C-alpha positions as CSV (number, residue, x, y, z in Angstrom):
1,M,0.1,-0.2,0.1
2,S,1.2,3.6,-0.9
3,H,0.9,6.3,1.4
4,Q,1.0,10.1,0.7
5,V,3.1,12.2,3.6
6,C,3.6,15.6,3.7
7,L,7.4,16.4,4.3
8,L,8.2,19.8,6.2
9,S,12.1,19.5,6.0
10,G,12.4,22.1,8.4
11,D,15.6,24.6,9.3
12,G,19.0,24.0,10.3
13,I,19.6,20.1,10.3
14,G,16.2,19.5,9.4
15,P,17.0,18.6,5.9
16,E,19.7,16.4,6.7
17,I,18.0,14.3,9.3
18,T,14.8,14.2,7.3
19,N,16.5,12.7,4.1
20,A,18.2,10.1,6.4
21,V,14.7,9.3,7.8
22,R,13.5,8.9,4.5
23,E,16.2,6.7,3.4
24,V,15.8,4.2,6.2
25,I,11.7,4.1,5.8
26,A,12.6,3.3,1.9
27,A,14.8,0.4,2.8
28,T,12.0,-1.2,4.6
29,G,10.0,-1.4,1.4
30,V,7.1,0.7,2.7
31,E,6.0,3.1,-0.3
32,I,5.6,6.7,0.3
33,E,4.9,9.6,-1.6
34,W,6.6,12.5,0.1
35,I,5.1,15.8,-0.7
36,P,7.3,18.8,0.1
37,C,5.7,21.5,2.1
38,A,7.1,24.8,2.8
39,A,7.5,26.1,6.6
40,G,9.6,27.9,9.1
41,L,12.1,30.3,8.6
42,S,13.5,29.0,5.2
43,S,9.7,29.6,4.0
44,Y,9.3,33.2,5.7
45,E,12.7,34.3,4.2
46,A,11.7,32.9,0.8
47,T,7.8,34.1,0.7
48,G,7.1,36.1,3.8
49,D,5.0,33.5,5.1
50,P,6.2,30.9,7.8
51,L,3.2,28.7,7.2
52,P,1.6,29.0,3.8
53,Q,-2.2,27.9,3.4
54,E,-1.1,25.3,0.8
55,T,0.8,23.2,3.4
56,V,-1.9,23.5,6.0
57,D,-4.2,22.2,3.2
58,N,-1.8,19.6,2.0
59,I,-1.6,18.0,5.4
60,R,-5.3,18.1,5.7
61,R,-5.7,16.0,2.7
62,T,-2.9,13.7,3.0
63,K,-3.6,13.1,6.8
64,F,0.0,12.8,7.8
65,A,3.1,14.9,8.0
66,L,6.8,14.4,9.1
67,K,8.4,17.6,10.5
68,G,11.8,18.7,11.1
69,P,12.9,21.1,13.6
70,L,11.8,24.7,12.9
71,A,13.3,28.0,14.1
72,T,11.3,30.3,16.1
73,A,12.7,33.6,17.6
74,S,12.0,34.5,21.3
75,G,10.3,37.4,21.8
76,T,10.2,38.9,18.3
77,G,9.4,37.7,14.7
78,F,6.6,35.5,13.4
79,R,4.4,33.4,15.6
80,S,5.6,29.6,16.2
81,V,4.6,27.7,13.5
82,N,4.4,24.7,15.7
83,V,1.5,26.4,17.8
84,A,-0.1,27.5,14.4
85,L,-0.2,24.2,13.0
86,R,-1.8,22.5,16.4
87,K,-4.3,25.1,16.3
88,E,-5.3,25.1,12.5
89,L,-5.3,21.2,12.5
90,Q,-6.9,20.9,15.9
91,L,-3.8,18.5,16.7
92,Y,-5.1,18.5,20.5
93,A,-2.8,15.5,21.7
94,N,0.8,15.8,21.9
95,Y,2.3,12.3,22.8
96,R,5.7,12.1,24.0
97,P,7.1,8.9,25.3
98,A,10.6,8.9,27.1
99,K,12.2,5.4,27.4
100,T,15.9,4.4,28.1
101,L,17.7,3.3,25.2
102,Q,20.7,0.9,25.7
103,G,24.0,2.4,24.8
104,V,22.8,6.1,25.1
105,P,23.9,7.9,28.5
106,A,21.5,8.7,30.9
107,P,20.9,9.6,34.5
108,F,18.4,6.6,35.2
109,K,17.8,3.1,33.8
110,D,14.9,1.4,32.8
111,V,12.7,4.6,32.4
112,D,9.6,4.2,30.7
113,L,7.1,6.7,30.8
114,I,4.6,8.7,28.4
115,V,3.6,12.2,28.8
116,V,0.4,13.2,27.0
117,R,0.2,17.0,26.8
118,E,-3.2,19.0,25.7
119,N,-2.0,20.8,22.6
120,T,-4.2,23.7,21.9
121,E,-5.1,25.6,24.9
122,G,-3.4,27.2,28.1
123,L,-0.6,29.8,28.1
124,Y,1.1,28.1,25.5
125,S,-1.5,29.0,22.9
126,G,0.0,32.4,22.7
127,L,-3.0,34.4,23.4
128,E,-1.4,37.7,24.2
129,H,-2.1,41.5,24.1
130,T,-0.5,44.8,25.4
131,V,-3.1,46.4,27.9
132,V,-1.1,49.7,28.0
133,P,2.6,50.3,27.2
134,G,4.9,48.5,29.8
135,V,1.8,46.0,30.7
136,V,1.2,42.8,28.9
137,E,-1.8,40.2,29.3
138,S,-1.6,36.5,28.6
139,L,-4.8,34.4,28.6
140,R,-4.9,30.9,30.0
141,V,-7.9,29.4,28.7
142,I,-8.9,26.0,29.9
143,T,-12.0,24.3,28.7
144,E,-13.9,21.2,30.0
145,K,-14.2,19.9,26.3
146,G,-10.4,20.4,25.7
147,S,-9.7,18.7,29.3
148,R,-12.2,15.8,28.7
149,R,-10.6,14.7,25.1
150,I,-6.8,14.9,26.3
151,A,-8.1,13.1,29.5
152,K,-9.7,10.5,27.3
153,F,-6.8,10.3,24.9
154,A,-4.6,9.6,27.9
155,F,-6.6,6.7,29.4
156,E,-7.1,5.2,25.8
157,T,-3.3,5.5,25.4
158,A,-2.8,3.7,28.7
159,R,-5.3,0.9,27.8
160,S,-3.9,0.3,24.3
161,H,-0.1,0.0,25.6
162,G,-1.1,-2.2,28.3
163,R,-0.2,0.6,31.0
164,K,-1.6,0.5,34.4
165,K,-1.7,4.2,35.8
166,V,-2.6,7.7,34.5
167,T,-1.4,10.7,36.6
168,C,-3.0,14.2,36.3
169,I,-0.4,16.9,36.6
170,H,-1.9,20.3,37.7
171,K,-1.6,23.4,39.7
172,A,-5.3,23.4,41.0
173,N,-4.2,24.3,44.5
174,I,-3.2,27.8,43.3
175,L,-5.0,28.1,40.0
176,K,-8.2,26.8,41.3
177,L,-10.8,27.4,38.6
178,S,-8.8,26.6,35.4
179,D,-6.7,23.8,36.6
180,G,-9.4,22.9,39.1
181,L,-11.3,22.3,36.2
182,F,-8.7,20.2,34.4
183,L,-8.3,18.0,37.5
184,D,-12.2,17.5,37.9
185,T,-12.6,16.6,34.5
186,C,-9.6,14.0,34.4
187,E,-11.4,12.5,37.6
188,R,-14.6,12.3,35.9
189,V,-13.4,10.5,32.9
190,A,-11.1,8.1,34.9
191,L,-14.4,6.6,36.3
192,D,-15.0,5.1,33.0
193,Y,-11.9,3.3,33.0
194,P,-11.8,1.4,36.4
195,D,-9.2,-0.9,35.1
196,I,-6.5,2.0,35.2
197,E,-5.3,3.2,38.3
198,F,-5.7,7.3,38.5
199,D,-3.9,9.7,40.9
200,Q,-2.9,13.3,40.6
201,C,0.2,15.5,41.3
202,I,0.8,19.0,41.7
203,V,3.3,20.2,38.9
204,D,6.4,21.4,40.9
205,A,6.2,18.2,43.1
206,A,6.0,16.1,40.0
207,A,9.1,17.9,38.7
208,M,11.0,17.0,42.0
209,K,9.5,13.4,41.7
210,M,10.5,12.6,38.2
211,V,14.2,13.7,38.8
212,M,14.4,11.7,42.1
213,N,12.3,8.5,41.0
214,P,10.8,8.7,37.4
215,H,9.9,5.0,37.8
216,Q,6.8,5.8,39.7
217,F,5.1,7.4,36.7
218,D,3.6,5.6,33.8
219,V,1.1,7.9,31.8
220,L,1.0,11.4,32.8
221,V,-1.6,14.0,31.5
222,M,-1.6,17.7,31.7
223,E,-2.1,20.9,30.3
224,N,-0.3,22.8,27.3
225,L,2.6,24.7,29.2
226,F,3.2,22.0,31.9
227,G,3.5,19.3,29.2
228,D,6.0,21.4,27.3
229,I,8.0,21.7,30.2
230,L,7.9,18.3,31.8
231,S,7.9,16.4,28.4
232,D,11.7,17.9,27.8
233,L,12.2,16.9,31.5
234,A,11.4,13.5,30.6
235,S,13.6,13.5,27.7
236,G,16.4,14.5,30.0
237,L,16.0,11.4,31.9
238,V,16.8,9.1,29.1
239,G,19.7,10.9,27.2
240,G,17.9,14.0,25.8
241,L,15.7,15.6,23.0
242,G,17.9,13.9,20.3
243,V,16.5,10.5,21.0
244,T,12.9,10.9,22.1
245,P,10.0,11.3,19.3
246,S,6.9,13.2,19.4
247,G,3.6,13.2,17.6
248,N,1.0,15.6,17.5
249,L,-2.6,14.0,16.9
250,G,-6.1,15.2,15.9
251,E,-9.3,13.7,14.9
252,D,-8.4,14.4,11.2
253,A,-4.6,14.7,10.8
254,A,-1.4,13.6,12.4
255,V,2.1,15.6,12.5
256,F,5.2,13.7,13.8
257,E,8.2,15.7,14.5
258,A,11.5,16.2,16.2
259,V,11.2,18.4,19.0
260,H,14.8,19.5,19.5
261,G,16.5,22.6,18.0
262,T,17.6,23.5,14.6
263,A,21.5,23.1,15.5
264,P,22.5,25.9,13.0
265,D,26.0,25.5,14.3
266,I,26.4,21.9,12.5
267,A,23.9,22.5,9.8
268,G,25.0,21.3,6.5
269,K,27.7,19.5,7.8
270,N,26.2,16.0,7.8
271,L,26.9,15.6,11.8
272,A,23.4,15.6,13.0
273,N,21.7,12.7,15.0
274,P,18.4,11.6,13.4
275,T,17.1,9.4,16.0
276,A,14.5,11.3,17.5
277,L,12.9,12.3,13.8
278,L,13.6,8.4,13.1
279,L,11.3,7.4,16.1
280,S,8.7,10.0,15.3
281,G,8.9,8.5,11.8
282,T,8.4,5.0,13.3
283,M,5.5,6.3,15.5
284,M,4.2,7.6,12.1
285,L,4.4,4.3,10.5
286,K,2.4,2.9,13.4
287,H,-0.4,5.2,13.2
288,M,-0.7,4.6,9.4
289,G,-0.6,0.7,9.9
290,E,2.8,-0.2,9.1
291,T,3.6,-1.6,12.3
292,A,6.0,-4.4,10.9
293,A,8.2,-1.8,9.2
294,A,8.3,0.2,12.3
295,E,9.3,-2.7,14.6
296,K,12.0,-3.5,12.2
297,I,13.5,0.0,12.1
298,E,13.2,0.3,15.7
299,A,15.0,-3.1,16.3
300,S,17.6,-2.0,13.8
301,L,18.3,1.3,15.6
302,F,18.4,-0.3,19.0
303,R,20.9,-2.6,17.9
304,V,23.2,0.0,16.2
305,L,23.1,2.0,19.6
306,A,23.6,-0.8,21.8
307,E,26.8,-2.0,19.8
308,G,28.1,1.7,19.8
309,K,30.1,1.3,16.8
310,T,28.6,3.7,14.7
311,L,27.3,6.8,16.7
312,T,27.2,10.4,15.9
313,G,29.0,13.0,17.8
314,D,26.8,14.0,20.3
315,M,26.8,10.3,21.4
316,K,30.7,10.2,21.6
317,G,30.8,8.7,18.2
318,S,32.3,10.0,15.0
319,A,29.8,9.0,12.3
320,S,28.2,11.2,10.1
321,T,24.5,11.3,9.8
322,T,24.6,9.5,6.5
323,E,26.8,6.7,7.9
324,F,24.4,6.5,11.0
325,A,21.6,5.9,8.7
326,D,23.3,3.2,6.7
327,A,24.3,1.4,9.8
328,I,20.7,1.0,10.7
329,I,19.7,0.2,7.2
330,D,22.3,-2.5,7.0
331,Q,20.9,-4.1,10.1
332,L,17.2,-4.3,8.7
333,D,17.3,-7.6,6.9
334,S,19.1,-9.4,10.2
335,V,16.7,-8.3,12.9
336,T,13.5,-10.4,14.0
337,V,10.4,-8.7,15.5
């Protein structure tokens, strides 16, 4: 079966790692027609638009997109393309697994947790305005509808992945109305899943517990900004953003991406590590029903990482992006899943 997938190559190292991922996926025999789509700083410099409507329309049509890292200036410049894509396509659920990989240096062993983040509401949605010069107001909007659908997504994720517990992360002790609504909604959704344990934790306490003993968590569900922060923390527990995937899922479309930066200092040098985007690609393959190919890629990747002979510079190796991808491809025929 052939699939159409929008390809947002991204800025900086984006084109290099997306090319590597395409080569690995192609080597499995899965047929994908990649539709190049403009986005980010490169698109802005070329056309004056960081997110052309044609790109949004193409993702709506194909239902799938793979996205490299995009540059977003802090404090100035155009609005985050990531935020805009999530709002335009109603990609309400961000799925961020963090799992220890053999061969990747990390502060803990045997970490295996999933952060589920509401993707369209809260402070992170960027609803801001100037009240008077020198005074800026940011709106933190939490709705019952948004809270319910992300809570249901978290419990369905736990059930489908054989997980035993969902933890709601919140700040309802201070944000009594907004996070109070989020927590109350999660508690009510939990009643529909008696087979899954439910508990709750205040966000600052959760951050402390994650860096002391991450094994006490399984699936964590939270609003947008908390999810942005704690999902990166979770990545740090297993080796960093360079080895953790991400998926943004909605009812009608899904965008899979590497959430690390554009690394302009090594852009164009064939040195970048494509692992995060490759695992995002396998997440995409599973989502479109190509599970066998996804599992072969993962098994091959994990073998290369464990052997430690062909690693990129960020993992204390000397391999190029291309050499790392080729090493994974060389393992495909010998792995069993």
